[in-house]
MDAnalysis code that builds the backbone (N, CA, C; Angstrom):
import MDAnalysis as mda
import numpy as np

u = mda.Universe.empty(561, n_residues=187, atom_resindex=np.repeat(np.arange(187), 3), trajectory=True)
u.add_TopologyAttr("name", ["N", "CA", "C"] * 187)
u.add_TopologyAttr("resid", np.arange(1, 188))
u.add_TopologyAttr("resname", ["MET", "LYS", "ASN", "HIS", "ARG", "ASN", "GLN", "ILE", "ALA", "ALA", "MET", "ASP", "LEU", "PHE", "VAL", "VAL", "PRO", "THR", "ILE", "THR", "PHE", "ARG", "LEU", "VAL", "TYR", "GLY", "PHE", "PHE", "VAL", "ILE", "HIS", "HIS", "GLY", "ARG", "ARG", "GLN", "VAL", "LEU", "HIS", "VAL", "ASN", "VAL", "THR", "GLU", "HIS", "PRO", "THR", "ALA", "ASP", "TRP", "VAL", "ILE", "GLN", "GLN", "LEU", "ARG", "GLU", "ALA", "LEU", "LEU", "TRP", "GLU", "ALA", "THR", "ALA", "LYS", "TYR", "LEU", "ILE", "CYS", "ASP", "ARG", "ASP", "THR", "ILE", "PHE", "SER", "PRO", "ALA", "VAL", "ARG", "ARG", "ALA", "ILE", "ALA", "SER", "MET", "GLY", "ILE", "ASN", "VAL", "LYS", "ARG", "THR", "ALA", "PHE", "ARG", "SER", "PRO", "TRP", "GLN", "ASN", "GLY", "VAL", "ALA", "GLU", "ARG", "TRP", "ILE", "GLY", "CYS", "LEU", "ARG", "GLN", "SER", "LEU", "LEU", "HIS", "HIS", "VAL", "ILE", "VAL", "LEU", "ASN", "GLU", "HIS", "HIS", "LEU", "ARG", "CYS", "LEU", "VAL", "SER", "ASP", "ASP", "VAL", "ALA", "TYR", "HIS", "ASN", "ILE", "GLY", "ARG", "LEU", "HIS", "CYS", "SER", "LEU", "GLU", "GLY", "ASP", "ALA", "PRO", "ASN", "GLY", "ARG", "ALA", "ILE", "VAL", "SER", "ARG", "PRO", "SER", "PRO", "SER", "ALA", "ARG", "VAL", "LEU", "ALA", "ILE", "PRO", "ARG", "LEU", "GLY", "GLY", "LEU", "HIS", "HIS", "ARG", "TYR", "GLU", "TRP", "ARG", "GLN", "ALA", "ALA"])
u.atoms.positions = np.array([
    [89.011, 210.058, 67.229],
    [88.330, 210.563, 65.726],
    [88.535, 209.857, 65.090],
    [89.644, 208.981, 64.456],
    [89.753, 208.177, 63.195],
    [89.046, 207.157, 63.057],
    [88.482, 206.685, 64.248],
    [87.568, 205.638, 64.422],
    [86.173, 205.718, 63.634],
    [86.167, 206.780, 63.945],
    [84.594, 207.552, 63.420],
    [84.492, 208.762, 62.464],
    [85.725, 208.621, 61.947],
    [85.910, 210.040, 60.495],
    [84.622, 209.331, 59.352],
    [84.303, 208.425, 59.294],
    [83.468, 208.033, 58.753],
    [81.964, 207.938, 59.132],
    [81.963, 208.155, 60.412],
    [80.335, 208.510, 60.567],
    [80.040, 209.887, 61.039],
    [81.355, 210.851, 60.627],
    [81.073, 212.421, 61.327],
    [81.754, 213.431, 60.089],
    [80.363, 214.031, 59.777],
    [80.688, 215.902, 58.742],
    [80.791, 216.897, 59.877],
    [81.224, 217.943, 59.426],
    [80.832, 219.096, 59.707],
    [80.145, 220.520, 59.172],
    [79.818, 221.506, 59.631],
    [79.885, 222.392, 58.876],
    [79.991, 223.483, 59.422],
    [80.008, 224.945, 58.508],
    [80.654, 225.500, 58.984],
    [80.324, 227.362, 57.954],
    [79.959, 228.494, 58.172],
    [79.897, 229.480, 57.599],
    [81.361, 229.964, 56.909],
    [81.559, 230.859, 56.120],
    [83.034, 231.377, 56.007],
    [81.803, 232.707, 54.756],
    [83.097, 233.927, 55.607],
    [82.441, 235.324, 54.741],
    [83.445, 236.008, 54.173],
    [82.824, 235.921, 52.429],
    [83.691, 236.863, 51.397],
    [83.312, 237.900, 51.330],
    [84.600, 239.391, 51.348],
    [83.939, 241.192, 50.791],
    [83.854, 241.012, 49.302],
    [83.100, 241.204, 48.727],
    [82.703, 241.589, 47.586],
    [83.931, 242.665, 46.691],
    [83.622, 243.242, 45.524],
    [84.416, 244.430, 45.297],
    [83.682, 245.671, 45.799],
    [82.317, 245.627, 45.842],
    [81.449, 246.391, 46.073],
    [81.671, 246.602, 48.379],
    [82.314, 245.624, 48.824],
    [82.111, 246.066, 49.964],
    [81.051, 245.219, 51.010],
    [80.436, 244.889, 50.271],
    [79.272, 243.577, 50.447],
    [79.931, 242.341, 50.749],
    [78.919, 242.045, 51.932],
    [79.172, 240.774, 52.506],
    [78.429, 239.678, 51.731],
    [79.059, 238.212, 51.487],
    [78.504, 236.868, 50.857],
    [78.884, 236.123, 51.928],
    [78.057, 235.195, 52.353],
    [78.102, 234.407, 53.599],
    [78.044, 233.000, 52.532],
    [78.848, 231.813, 52.796],
    [79.007, 231.031, 52.520],
    [78.575, 229.769, 53.523],
    [78.054, 228.845, 53.294],
    [78.054, 228.105, 53.829],
    [78.651, 226.292, 53.247],
    [78.831, 225.553, 53.786],
    [78.970, 223.801, 53.156],
    [78.889, 223.017, 54.934],
    [78.558, 221.639, 53.577],
    [78.518, 220.519, 54.684],
    [79.828, 219.930, 54.481],
    [81.115, 219.106, 54.816],
    [82.008, 218.577, 54.500],
    [81.679, 217.012, 55.487],
    [82.506, 215.930, 54.854],
    [82.136, 214.843, 55.253],
    [83.788, 214.545, 56.049],
    [83.875, 213.942, 56.952],
    [85.256, 214.023, 57.378],
    [86.422, 212.468, 56.897],
    [84.854, 211.228, 56.475],
    [85.584, 210.278, 56.081],
    [86.694, 210.348, 54.722],
    [86.388, 211.316, 53.634],
    [87.096, 211.509, 52.748],
    [86.938, 212.699, 52.594],
    [87.027, 213.938, 53.465],
    [86.983, 214.939, 53.051],
    [86.565, 215.442, 51.913],
    [85.284, 214.897, 51.699],
    [84.598, 215.163, 50.242],
    [83.569, 216.326, 50.519],
    [83.358, 217.421, 50.415],
    [82.642, 218.205, 50.530],
    [81.117, 218.088, 49.783],
    [80.323, 217.660, 50.557],
    [79.106, 217.076, 50.355],
    [77.989, 218.189, 49.127],
    [78.215, 219.908, 50.691],
    [76.554, 220.825, 49.917],
    [78.139, 221.911, 50.145],
    [77.419, 223.082, 48.948],
    [78.122, 224.214, 49.134],
    [77.365, 224.919, 48.875],
    [76.779, 226.196, 49.280],
    [75.755, 227.652, 48.638],
    [76.069, 229.007, 49.172],
    [75.876, 230.157, 48.581],
    [75.954, 231.208, 48.998],
    [74.992, 231.615, 49.385],
    [75.152, 233.349, 50.185],
    [73.971, 233.960, 50.102],
    [74.491, 235.047, 50.649],
    [73.581, 236.965, 50.728],
    [74.171, 237.960, 51.192],
    [73.467, 237.463, 52.547],
    [72.018, 236.761, 52.830],
    [71.543, 236.875, 54.047],
    [71.276, 235.759, 54.875],
    [72.177, 235.139, 55.010],
    [71.667, 233.919, 55.529],
    [71.001, 233.543, 56.885],
    [70.028, 233.186, 56.980],
    [69.021, 232.681, 58.498],
    [69.163, 231.265, 58.770],
    [68.365, 231.300, 59.704],
    [68.454, 229.260, 59.842],
    [67.226, 229.173, 59.147],
    [66.424, 229.704, 58.634],
    [65.176, 228.737, 57.785],
    [65.992, 228.734, 56.573],
    [67.259, 229.198, 56.318],
    [67.906, 228.656, 55.113],
    [69.437, 227.774, 55.303],
    [69.810, 227.954, 56.193],
    [70.344, 226.674, 56.547],
    [70.070, 225.588, 57.285],
    [68.377, 225.352, 57.062],
    [67.696, 224.086, 57.259],
    [67.619, 223.826, 55.699],
    [67.547, 224.328, 55.078],
    [67.239, 223.915, 54.004],
    [68.547, 223.602, 53.015],
    [69.629, 224.492, 53.126],
    [71.016, 223.705, 52.849],
    [71.155, 222.226, 53.350],
    [71.075, 222.061, 54.926],
    [70.902, 220.932, 55.516],
    [70.079, 219.647, 55.051],
    [68.851, 220.090, 54.514],
    [68.155, 219.091, 54.076],
    [68.674, 218.592, 52.945],
    [69.446, 219.659, 51.696],
    [69.816, 219.416, 50.663],
    [71.094, 218.986, 50.842],
    [72.211, 218.895, 51.687],
    [72.763, 217.753, 51.089],
    [72.854, 216.554, 52.497],
    [72.310, 216.729, 53.735],
    [72.734, 215.412, 54.091],
    [70.899, 214.361, 54.375],
    [69.928, 215.167, 53.494],
    [68.848, 214.966, 53.778],
    [69.076, 213.209, 52.976],
    [70.012, 212.868, 51.924],
    [70.322, 211.331, 51.120],
    [71.650, 211.049, 51.661],
    [72.645, 211.537, 52.444],
    [73.438, 211.090, 52.852],
    [73.468, 210.365, 54.453],
    [73.357, 208.882, 54.348],
    [73.282, 208.015, 55.308],
    [74.249, 208.044, 56.299],
    [76.165, 208.356, 56.146],
    [76.724, 207.418, 56.469],
    [76.484, 208.597, 57.783],
    [76.540, 210.081, 57.549],
    [76.935, 210.897, 58.928],
    [76.225, 210.174, 60.084],
    [76.782, 210.219, 61.183],
    [76.057, 210.046, 62.351],
    [75.883, 211.410, 63.491],
    [76.827, 211.734, 63.288],
    [77.251, 213.007, 64.196],
    [77.743, 214.473, 62.855],
    [77.230, 216.007, 63.510],
    [76.975, 216.793, 62.446],
    [78.138, 218.077, 63.530],
    [78.556, 218.299, 63.173],
    [79.930, 219.285, 64.254],
    [79.612, 220.490, 63.782],
    [79.836, 221.347, 64.617],
    [79.162, 223.204, 64.159],
    [79.557, 223.656, 65.390],
    [80.210, 224.840, 65.214],
    [80.486, 225.802, 66.146],
    [79.047, 226.272, 66.367],
    [79.559, 227.438, 67.404],
    [78.860, 228.194, 68.117],
    [78.149, 229.774, 68.038],
    [78.011, 229.250, 66.064],
    [77.817, 230.771, 65.905],
    [75.987, 230.863, 65.652],
    [75.626, 231.746, 66.404],
    [74.292, 232.331, 66.179],
    [73.516, 232.036, 65.443],
    [74.010, 231.606, 64.079],
    [72.842, 231.003, 63.100],
    [72.701, 229.433, 63.615],
    [73.439, 228.782, 63.427],
    [72.803, 227.459, 64.161],
    [72.372, 227.538, 65.357],
    [71.379, 227.982, 65.330],
    [70.290, 228.475, 67.017],
    [69.452, 226.985, 66.801],
    [68.876, 226.804, 67.901],
    [67.825, 225.541, 68.517],
    [67.109, 224.984, 67.221],
    [66.342, 225.638, 66.202],
    [65.700, 225.260, 65.127],
    [66.786, 224.698, 64.520],
    [67.589, 225.401, 64.113],
    [68.860, 224.520, 63.817],
    [69.129, 223.120, 63.841],
    [69.373, 222.902, 64.856],
    [70.145, 221.906, 65.913],
    [68.572, 220.695, 66.027],
    [67.374, 221.412, 65.743],
    [66.262, 220.589, 66.141],
    [65.917, 219.914, 64.710],
    [66.069, 220.842, 63.804],
    [65.896, 219.821, 62.547],
    [67.047, 218.696, 61.897],
    [68.262, 219.179, 62.629],
    [69.374, 218.146, 62.521],
    [69.116, 216.445, 63.268],
    [68.416, 217.131, 64.668],
    [67.976, 216.147, 65.330],
    [66.998, 215.456, 64.355],
    [66.519, 215.854, 63.894],
    [64.672, 215.387, 63.228],
    [65.574, 214.463, 62.150],
    [67.263, 214.442, 61.633],
    [67.375, 213.936, 60.482],
    [67.977, 212.465, 61.167],
    [67.963, 212.540, 62.442],
    [68.593, 211.358, 62.818],
    [70.120, 211.818, 62.894],
    [70.379, 213.004, 63.025],
    [71.868, 213.126, 62.993],
    [72.059, 213.657, 64.848],
    [73.262, 213.228, 64.630],
    [73.442, 214.384, 66.647],
    [74.304, 215.491, 66.224],
    [74.198, 216.582, 66.570],
    [74.737, 217.668, 66.729],
    [75.394, 217.648, 68.170],
    [76.957, 218.375, 67.161],
    [78.215, 218.306, 68.534],
    [78.610, 219.385, 68.077],
    [78.714, 220.410, 69.178],
    [79.315, 222.364, 68.954],
    [79.925, 221.942, 70.067],
    [81.019, 222.930, 68.699],
    [82.531, 223.088, 69.478],
    [82.669, 223.759, 71.088],
    [83.732, 223.851, 71.460],
    [83.263, 224.984, 72.871],
    [83.763, 226.189, 72.370],
    [83.405, 226.841, 73.086],
    [83.916, 228.677, 72.691],
    [85.128, 229.318, 72.083],
    [85.384, 229.507, 71.136],
    [86.272, 230.426, 70.781],
    [87.518, 228.938, 70.448],
    [87.427, 227.454, 70.006],
    [87.553, 226.235, 69.382],
    [87.347, 225.927, 68.324],
    [87.979, 226.595, 67.253],
    [87.459, 226.326, 66.243],
    [88.865, 225.074, 65.303],
    [89.905, 224.973, 66.463],
    [90.411, 223.710, 66.367],
    [89.758, 221.863, 66.545],
    [88.512, 222.744, 66.974],
    [87.447, 221.242, 67.568],
    [87.036, 221.089, 65.780],
    [87.173, 221.543, 65.062],
    [85.825, 221.099, 64.129],
    [87.365, 221.963, 62.514],
    [88.623, 221.519, 63.115],
    [89.662, 221.012, 62.445],
    [89.159, 221.031, 60.465],
    [89.140, 219.882, 59.799],
    [88.551, 219.383, 58.853],
    [87.730, 220.748, 57.968],
    [86.527, 221.286, 58.732],
    [85.195, 222.393, 58.000],
    [86.428, 223.862, 57.770],
    [87.505, 223.672, 59.521],
    [88.401, 225.123, 58.927],
    [89.417, 224.897, 58.166],
    [89.793, 223.556, 58.011],
    [91.211, 223.791, 56.812],
    [90.414, 223.929, 55.584],
    [89.206, 223.054, 55.089],
    [89.410, 223.448, 54.367],
    [88.586, 225.034, 53.961],
    [87.711, 225.368, 54.449],
    [87.574, 226.993, 54.091],
    [89.294, 227.797, 53.912],
    [90.123, 227.288, 55.050],
    [91.522, 227.719, 54.442],
    [92.341, 227.473, 52.980],
    [91.754, 226.763, 52.887],
    [92.605, 225.787, 51.648],
    [91.541, 227.029, 50.392],
    [90.410, 226.716, 50.429],
    [89.519, 227.536, 49.894],
    [90.133, 229.137, 49.413],
    [90.467, 229.685, 50.409],
    [91.104, 230.799, 50.962],
    [92.219, 231.247, 50.298],
    [93.372, 229.623, 50.060],
    [94.179, 229.357, 49.625],
    [94.706, 229.771, 48.449],
    [93.873, 228.882, 48.251],
    [93.935, 228.532, 46.567],
    [92.784, 229.363, 45.547],
    [91.548, 229.682, 46.073],
    [91.307, 230.295, 44.806],
    [90.936, 232.197, 45.692],
    [90.394, 232.265, 47.121],
    [89.443, 233.290, 46.847],
    [91.003, 234.728, 47.330],
    [91.788, 234.524, 47.644],
    [92.825, 235.236, 47.303],
    [93.443, 235.313, 46.244],
    [93.222, 235.187, 45.121],
    [93.732, 234.918, 44.102],
    [93.085, 235.915, 42.893],
    [91.333, 236.260, 42.996],
    [90.128, 237.199, 42.906],
    [89.011, 238.013, 43.625],
    [89.161, 238.748, 42.869],
    [87.666, 239.892, 43.802],
    [86.580, 239.456, 43.300],
    [85.341, 239.002, 44.130],
    [84.222, 239.022, 43.730],
    [83.492, 239.891, 43.593],
    [82.616, 239.467, 42.410],
    [81.916, 240.626, 42.110],
    [80.783, 240.787, 42.942],
    [79.974, 239.413, 43.185],
    [78.782, 239.419, 43.933],
    [78.527, 238.158, 44.166],
    [77.164, 237.642, 44.598],
    [76.910, 236.856, 45.036],
    [76.869, 235.219, 44.153],
    [76.712, 235.548, 42.864],
    [76.629, 234.661, 41.772],
    [78.118, 234.480, 41.284],
    [78.680, 235.427, 41.990],
    [80.354, 235.410, 41.184],
    [80.831, 234.075, 41.673],
    [80.563, 234.122, 43.351],
    [81.097, 233.180, 44.123],
    [80.456, 232.383, 44.082],
    [79.037, 232.143, 43.973],
    [78.732, 230.864, 43.588],
    [79.747, 229.897, 42.351],
    [79.722, 230.549, 41.791],
    [79.862, 229.632, 40.439],
    [81.935, 229.523, 40.719],
    [82.299, 230.492, 41.567],
    [83.677, 230.168, 42.059],
    [83.608, 229.360, 42.585],
    [83.639, 228.955, 43.913],
    [82.763, 227.850, 44.834],
    [82.929, 226.788, 44.696],
    [81.754, 226.597, 43.588],
    [81.149, 225.086, 43.057],
    [82.022, 224.925, 42.188],
    [82.760, 225.817, 40.785],
    [84.423, 224.794, 40.457],
    [85.081, 224.702, 41.303],
    [85.765, 225.073, 42.689],
    [86.655, 224.807, 43.634],
    [86.082, 223.584, 44.226],
    [84.975, 223.576, 44.800],
    [84.504, 222.016, 45.556],
    [84.872, 220.818, 44.353],
    [84.570, 220.951, 42.792],
    [84.657, 220.585, 42.093],
    [86.077, 219.682, 42.025],
    [86.409, 220.596, 41.831],
    [87.927, 220.401, 41.881],
    [88.990, 219.620, 43.087],
    [88.273, 220.171, 44.233],
    [88.978, 219.474, 45.474],
    [88.086, 218.329, 45.366],
    [87.111, 217.532, 45.048],
    [86.411, 216.873, 45.079],
    [86.656, 215.877, 44.000],
    [87.556, 216.153, 43.193],
    [88.064, 215.122, 42.005],
    [89.360, 215.406, 41.697],
    [89.655, 216.438, 41.740],
    [90.722, 216.740, 40.931],
    [91.783, 217.066, 41.930],
    [91.156, 217.399, 43.081],
    [92.709, 218.082, 43.915],
    [93.682, 216.557, 44.412],
    [94.412, 216.637, 44.518],
    [95.367, 215.491, 45.581],
    [95.176, 216.051, 47.346],
    [95.100, 214.475, 47.734],
    [94.947, 214.410, 48.992],
    [95.835, 213.414, 49.482],
    [97.180, 213.830, 49.803],
    [97.750, 212.980, 49.795],
    [97.957, 211.690, 51.015],
    [97.409, 212.385, 52.300],
    [97.093, 211.420, 53.324],
    [96.094, 210.135, 53.278],
    [95.170, 210.737, 51.960],
    [93.546, 209.729, 51.841],
    [93.995, 208.621, 51.011],
    [94.065, 207.487, 51.228],
    [94.247, 206.051, 50.157],
    [93.122, 206.662, 48.840],
    [94.085, 206.092, 48.075],
    [93.060, 206.562, 46.948],
    [93.305, 208.112, 46.398],
    [93.809, 208.868, 47.007],
    [94.090, 210.406, 46.836],
    [92.931, 211.493, 46.651],
    [92.187, 211.633, 45.713],
    [91.004, 212.550, 45.948],
    [89.517, 211.820, 46.446],
    [88.991, 213.047, 47.416],
    [87.711, 211.973, 47.571],
    [86.920, 211.299, 46.999],
    [86.731, 211.487, 46.001],
    [86.289, 210.787, 45.025],
    [86.455, 209.821, 44.446],
    [88.459, 209.326, 43.870],
    [89.206, 207.938, 43.937],
    [89.191, 208.545, 42.230],
    [91.082, 208.684, 41.930],
    [90.777, 208.570, 40.169],
    [91.510, 207.152, 40.172],
    [91.366, 206.910, 38.875],
    [92.444, 206.032, 38.273],
    [93.668, 206.006, 38.383],
    [94.774, 205.224, 37.993],
    [95.977, 205.674, 38.181],
    [96.450, 205.436, 36.393],
    [96.633, 206.040, 35.513],
    [96.622, 206.030, 34.260],
    [98.204, 205.834, 34.085],
    [99.100, 205.001, 33.605],
    [100.336, 204.918, 33.182],
    [100.330, 205.678, 31.771],
    [101.613, 206.084, 31.303],
    [101.991, 206.675, 29.660],
    [101.366, 204.952, 29.244],
    [100.767, 205.655, 27.991],
    [100.621, 204.938, 26.996],
    [101.228, 204.646, 26.056],
    [101.892, 205.361, 25.884],
    [103.194, 205.134, 24.517],
    [105.153, 206.358, 25.041],
    [105.893, 205.927, 24.106],
    [107.113, 206.755, 24.464],
    [106.794, 208.058, 24.271],
    [105.723, 208.019, 23.439],
    [105.691, 209.770, 22.752],
    [104.579, 210.500, 23.102],
    [103.595, 209.676, 24.034],
    [103.160, 210.497, 24.908],
    [103.293, 211.628, 25.500],
    [102.567, 212.762, 25.787],
    [103.080, 214.257, 26.368],
    [101.828, 214.560, 27.115],
    [102.743, 215.127, 28.046],
    [101.769, 215.546, 29.319],
    [100.693, 216.693, 28.570],
    [99.497, 216.644, 29.326],
    [98.753, 218.279, 28.579],
    [98.214, 218.631, 30.016],
    [98.539, 219.272, 30.066],
    [98.048, 220.672, 31.709],
    [96.742, 221.376, 30.970],
    [95.739, 220.259, 31.866],
    [94.158, 221.076, 31.608],
    [94.043, 222.084, 32.583],
    [93.613, 223.568, 32.159],
    [93.617, 224.492, 33.661],
    [92.246, 224.137, 33.900],
    [92.713, 224.455, 35.811],
    [91.712, 224.283, 36.483],
    [91.162, 225.728, 37.114],
    [89.837, 225.935, 38.081],
    [89.904, 226.887, 38.507],
    [90.259, 228.266, 37.640],
    [90.291, 228.094, 36.233],
    [91.055, 229.628, 35.448],
    [91.932, 229.818, 35.655],
    [92.997, 228.675, 35.587],
    [94.255, 228.466, 35.289],
    [95.010, 228.764, 36.570],
    [94.288, 228.511, 37.675],
    [94.745, 228.480, 38.560],
    [95.890, 227.513, 39.264],
    [94.654, 226.627, 39.195],
    [95.360, 225.164, 39.059],
    [95.121, 224.075, 37.777],
    [95.757, 222.871, 37.837],
    [95.492, 222.028, 36.151],
    [95.649, 220.588, 36.768],
    [95.185, 220.489, 36.010],
    [94.779, 218.331, 36.189],
    [96.044, 218.220, 34.966],
    [96.550, 217.342, 34.997],
    [97.372, 216.763, 34.357],
    [97.024, 215.646, 33.185],
    [97.202, 215.695, 31.980],
    [96.668, 214.079, 31.493],
    [97.213, 213.597, 30.322],
    [97.277, 212.897, 30.073],
    [98.762, 211.474, 28.896],
    [97.773, 212.552, 27.568],
    [98.448, 212.116, 26.631],
    [98.085, 213.013, 24.828],
    [99.405, 212.268, 24.339],
    [98.514, 211.693, 23.436],
    [99.273, 211.116, 22.333],
    [99.702, 212.171, 21.295],
    [101.207, 212.329, 21.384],
    [101.846, 213.442, 20.773],
    [101.155, 213.092, 18.877],
    [100.872, 214.618, 18.482],
    [100.754, 214.273, 17.141],
    [102.144, 214.260, 16.020],
])
Protein backbone atom coordinates (compact mmCIF):
# COMPACT_ATOMS: atom_id res chain seq x y z
CA MET A 1 0.00 0.00 0.00
CA LYS A 2 2.84 2.42 0.81
CA ASN A 3 4.16 2.31 -2.76
CA HIS A 4 0.73 3.07 -4.24
CA ARG A 5 -0.81 5.40 -1.65
CA ASN A 6 -0.54 8.45 -3.93
CA GLN A 7 -2.83 6.70 -6.43
CA ILE A 8 -5.47 5.56 -3.92
CA ALA A 9 -8.54 7.33 -2.56
CA ALA A 10 -11.25 5.90 -0.33
CA MET A 11 -14.90 6.72 0.23
CA ASP A 12 -17.35 5.84 2.94
CA LEU A 13 -20.54 6.86 4.69
CA PHE A 14 -21.08 7.64 8.37
CA VAL A 15 -24.28 8.15 10.34
CA VAL A 16 -24.97 10.85 12.93
CA PRO A 17 -28.15 11.06 15.04
CA THR A 18 -29.62 14.53 15.56
CA ILE A 19 -31.24 16.02 18.65
CA THR A 20 -34.63 14.83 17.32
CA PHE A 21 -33.25 11.29 16.75
CA ARG A 22 -33.30 11.64 12.98
CA LEU A 23 -30.34 10.14 11.17
CA VAL A 24 -28.13 12.26 8.94
CA TYR A 25 -25.69 10.49 6.62
CA GLY A 26 -22.29 11.87 5.80
CA PHE A 27 -20.32 10.92 2.70
CA PHE A 28 -16.66 11.68 2.12
CA VAL A 29 -13.72 10.90 -0.14
CA ILE A 30 -10.21 10.89 1.33
CA HIS A 31 -6.91 10.64 -0.55
CA HIS A 32 -4.48 8.11 0.92
CA GLY A 33 -1.24 9.88 -0.03
CA ARG A 34 -1.62 12.96 2.18
CA ARG A 35 -4.76 11.80 4.03
CA GLN A 36 -6.47 14.87 2.62
CA VAL A 37 -10.26 14.91 2.67
CA LEU A 38 -11.17 15.73 -0.92
CA HIS A 39 -14.91 16.07 -0.47
CA VAL A 40 -17.58 15.76 2.20
CA ASN A 41 -21.32 16.31 2.20
CA VAL A 42 -24.32 15.26 4.29
CA THR A 43 -27.94 14.35 3.59
CA GLU A 44 -30.90 12.80 5.36
CA HIS A 45 -31.76 10.68 2.33
CA PRO A 46 -28.72 9.23 0.55
CA THR A 47 -29.32 7.59 -2.82
CA ALA A 48 -27.03 6.10 -5.43
CA ASP A 49 -27.61 9.15 -7.66
CA TRP A 50 -26.62 11.46 -4.80
CA VAL A 51 -23.42 9.45 -4.22
CA ILE A 52 -22.59 9.63 -7.93
CA GLN A 53 -22.98 13.42 -7.86
CA GLN A 54 -20.73 13.63 -4.80
CA LEU A 55 -18.11 11.53 -6.58
CA ARG A 56 -18.27 13.82 -9.61
CA GLU A 57 -17.64 16.80 -7.37
CA ALA A 58 -14.79 15.05 -5.57
CA LEU A 59 -12.96 13.15 -8.27
CA LEU A 60 -13.66 14.73 -11.63
CA TRP A 61 -10.80 17.21 -11.25
CA GLU A 62 -8.63 14.97 -9.02
CA ALA A 63 -6.51 13.11 -11.57
CA THR A 64 -4.15 11.45 -9.08
CA ALA A 65 -6.52 8.71 -7.88
CA LYS A 66 -6.34 5.54 -9.96
CA TYR A 67 -8.05 3.35 -7.36
CA LEU A 68 -11.02 4.04 -5.12
CA ILE A 69 -11.67 1.83 -2.10
CA CYS A 70 -15.22 1.36 -0.87
CA ASP A 71 -16.99 -1.13 1.35
CA ARG A 72 -19.92 -3.35 0.41
CA ASP A 73 -22.62 -0.93 1.52
CA THR A 74 -25.67 -1.31 -0.73
CA ILE A 75 -25.57 2.37 -1.61
CA PHE A 76 -22.36 1.69 -3.56
CA SER A 77 -24.50 -0.10 -6.15
CA PRO A 78 -23.46 -1.27 -9.61
CA ALA A 79 -24.58 2.13 -10.95
CA VAL A 80 -22.15 3.88 -8.59
CA ARG A 81 -19.34 1.51 -9.54
CA ARG A 82 -20.06 2.08 -13.26
CA ALA A 83 -19.93 5.86 -12.72
CA ILE A 84 -16.56 5.50 -11.01
CA ALA A 85 -15.26 3.31 -13.82
CA SER A 86 -16.45 5.90 -16.38
CA MET A 87 -14.12 8.39 -14.64
CA GLY A 88 -11.19 6.06 -15.37
CA ILE A 89 -10.87 4.94 -11.75
CA ASN A 90 -10.72 1.30 -10.64
CA VAL A 91 -13.09 0.39 -7.81
CA LYS A 92 -11.69 -1.90 -5.11
CA ARG A 93 -14.32 -3.22 -2.73
CA THR A 94 -13.40 -4.46 0.71
CA ALA A 95 -14.23 -7.96 1.85
CA PHE A 96 -17.47 -8.54 3.72
CA ARG A 97 -17.26 -7.28 7.34
CA SER A 98 -13.65 -6.10 6.95
CA PRO A 99 -13.53 -2.40 7.84
CA TRP A 100 -9.78 -2.64 8.43
CA GLN A 101 -9.35 -2.95 4.65
CA ASN A 102 -10.50 0.67 4.35
CA GLY A 103 -8.44 1.83 7.31
CA VAL A 104 -7.70 5.40 6.19
CA ALA A 105 -11.41 6.15 5.77
CA GLU A 106 -12.38 4.39 9.00
CA ARG A 107 -9.68 6.25 10.91
CA TRP A 108 -10.94 9.60 9.63
CA ILE A 109 -14.47 8.74 10.76
CA GLY A 110 -13.06 7.79 14.18
CA CYS A 111 -11.11 11.08 14.40
CA LEU A 112 -14.20 13.04 13.37
CA ARG A 113 -16.25 11.38 16.07
CA GLN A 114 -13.55 11.69 18.75
CA SER A 115 -12.52 15.28 18.03
CA LEU A 116 -15.95 16.73 17.24
CA LEU A 117 -19.12 14.65 17.21
CA HIS A 118 -18.73 13.22 20.72
CA HIS A 119 -18.66 16.80 22.06
CA VAL A 120 -21.67 18.35 20.35
CA ILE A 121 -25.32 17.57 19.82
CA VAL A 122 -26.18 17.87 16.15
CA LEU A 123 -29.36 19.84 15.54
CA ASN A 124 -30.08 19.04 11.89
CA GLU A 125 -28.57 18.40 8.47
CA HIS A 126 -27.44 22.01 8.01
CA HIS A 127 -25.76 22.03 11.43
CA LEU A 128 -23.88 18.82 10.68
CA ARG A 129 -22.79 20.17 7.28
CA CYS A 130 -21.31 23.27 8.97
CA LEU A 131 -19.59 21.22 11.68
CA VAL A 132 -18.09 18.72 9.26
CA SER A 133 -16.95 21.46 6.86
CA ASP A 134 -15.11 23.17 9.73
CA ASP A 135 -13.56 19.86 10.76
CA VAL A 136 -12.38 19.14 7.21
CA ALA A 137 -10.72 22.56 7.03
CA TYR A 138 -9.06 21.86 10.40
CA HIS A 139 -8.03 18.37 9.28
CA ASN A 140 -6.55 19.49 5.95
CA ILE A 141 -4.87 22.71 7.08
CA GLY A 142 -4.38 22.88 10.83
CA ARG A 143 -4.32 19.46 12.43
CA LEU A 144 -1.01 17.78 13.03
CA HIS A 145 -0.39 14.56 11.14
CA CYS A 146 2.87 13.49 12.71
CA SER A 147 3.53 10.60 10.33
CA LEU A 148 3.23 12.84 7.26
CA GLU A 149 6.22 14.74 5.98
CA GLY A 150 5.39 18.42 6.17
CA ASP A 151 2.86 17.62 8.90
CA ALA A 152 -0.59 18.64 7.56
CA PRO A 153 -2.11 17.38 4.29
CA ASN A 154 -1.88 20.86 2.75
CA GLY A 155 1.43 21.60 4.49
CA ARG A 156 2.36 24.60 6.61
CA ALA A 157 5.45 26.72 6.88
CA ILE A 158 7.50 26.41 10.05
CA VAL A 159 7.48 29.76 11.83
CA SER A 160 10.23 30.62 14.28
CA ARG A 161 9.79 33.00 17.17
CA PRO A 162 10.03 36.50 15.66
CA SER A 163 11.42 38.18 18.79
CA PRO A 164 12.03 37.38 22.46
CA SER A 165 8.99 39.44 23.44
CA ALA A 166 6.63 37.52 21.13
CA ARG A 167 3.86 35.56 22.79
CA VAL A 168 1.89 32.53 21.68
CA LEU A 169 -1.71 33.28 20.72
CA ALA A 170 -4.26 30.44 20.79
CA ILE A 171 -6.82 30.69 17.98
CA PRO A 172 -9.88 28.53 18.66
CA ARG A 173 -10.91 26.00 16.01
CA LEU A 174 -14.09 23.89 15.93
CA GLY A 175 -15.86 26.12 18.45
CA GLY A 176 -12.96 26.03 20.92
CA LEU A 177 -12.59 22.25 20.94
CA HIS A 178 -9.14 22.63 19.34
CA HIS A 179 -6.73 25.50 18.83
CA ARG A 180 -4.20 26.76 16.31
CA TYR A 181 -1.22 28.63 17.71
CA GLU A 182 0.58 31.63 16.23
CA TRP A 183 3.28 34.02 17.35
CA ARG A 184 2.13 37.58 18.18
CA GLN A 185 4.23 40.56 19.14
CA ALA A 186 3.72 41.62 22.75
CA ALA A 187 1.89 44.92 23.02
